[in-house]
C-alpha positions as CSV (number, residue, x, y, z in Angstrom):
1,M,89.9,-86.3,126.2
2,L,93.1,-86.1,128.1
3,D,94.3,-89.3,126.4
4,I,93.9,-87.8,123.0
5,L,96.1,-84.8,124.0
6,S,98.8,-86.9,125.7
7,N,99.0,-89.3,122.7
8,T,99.2,-86.4,120.3
9,I,102.1,-84.9,122.3
10,K,103.8,-88.3,122.4
11,A,103.6,-88.5,118.6
12,A,104.9,-85.0,118.2
13,V,107.8,-85.5,120.5
14,A,108.7,-88.8,118.7
15,V,108.7,-87.1,115.3
16,A,110.8,-84.3,116.7
17,V,113.4,-86.7,118.0
18,S,113.5,-88.9,114.9
19,P,116.2,-86.9,113.1
20,V,118.6,-87.7,115.9
21,D,117.8,-91.4,115.5
22,M,118.4,-91.1,111.8
23,V,121.8,-89.5,112.3
24,V,122.8,-92.1,114.9
25,D,121.7,-94.9,112.5
26,V,123.8,-93.4,109.7
27,V,126.9,-92.9,111.9
28,T,126.7,-96.5,113.2
29,L,125.9,-98.0,109.8
30,P,129.4,-99.6,109.3
31,S,129.3,-101.4,112.7
32,T,125.7,-102.3,112.2
33,A,126.5,-103.8,108.8
34,L,129.3,-105.9,110.2
35,E,127.0,-107.2,113.0
36,G,124.3,-108.1,110.5
37,K,121.6,-106.1,112.3
38,D,118.9,-104.0,110.8
39,A,120.5,-100.8,109.4
40,F,117.9,-98.3,110.5
41,G,116.4,-100.2,113.5
42,R,116.4,-97.1,115.8
43,T,114.5,-95.0,113.2
44,A,112.1,-97.8,112.5
45,K,111.4,-98.2,116.2
46,R,110.8,-94.5,116.6
47,F,108.3,-94.3,113.7
48,Q,106.6,-97.4,115.1
49,Q,106.1,-95.4,118.4
50,V,104.7,-92.5,116.3
51,A,102.3,-94.8,114.6
52,E,101.1,-96.3,117.9
53,A,100.6,-92.9,119.5
54,I,98.6,-91.6,116.6
55,D,96.6,-94.7,116.5
56,A,95.8,-94.4,120.2
57,A,94.9,-90.8,119.8
58,V,92.5,-91.4,116.9
59,K,90.7,-94.5,118.3
60,P,88.5,-93.9,121.2
61,K,88.7,-96.1,124.3
62,R,85.8,-98.4,125.0
63,E,84.8,-96.4,128.1
64,D,84.5,-93.2,126.0
65,L,81.9,-94.7,123.7
């Protein structure tokens, strides 16, 4: 039960912080383009963390079954 709450909080915090990552990605877009890296890598990584936290909150652990 506590895992569901902690993973939900992790997802909410990651969503709340994602606009900051978006701004950083937009500001660093010229240098990122010159280096040939993924343009919105920070934002994509943050949303991947959101997806993993939501997935962990929704799926029960084996010991809970």
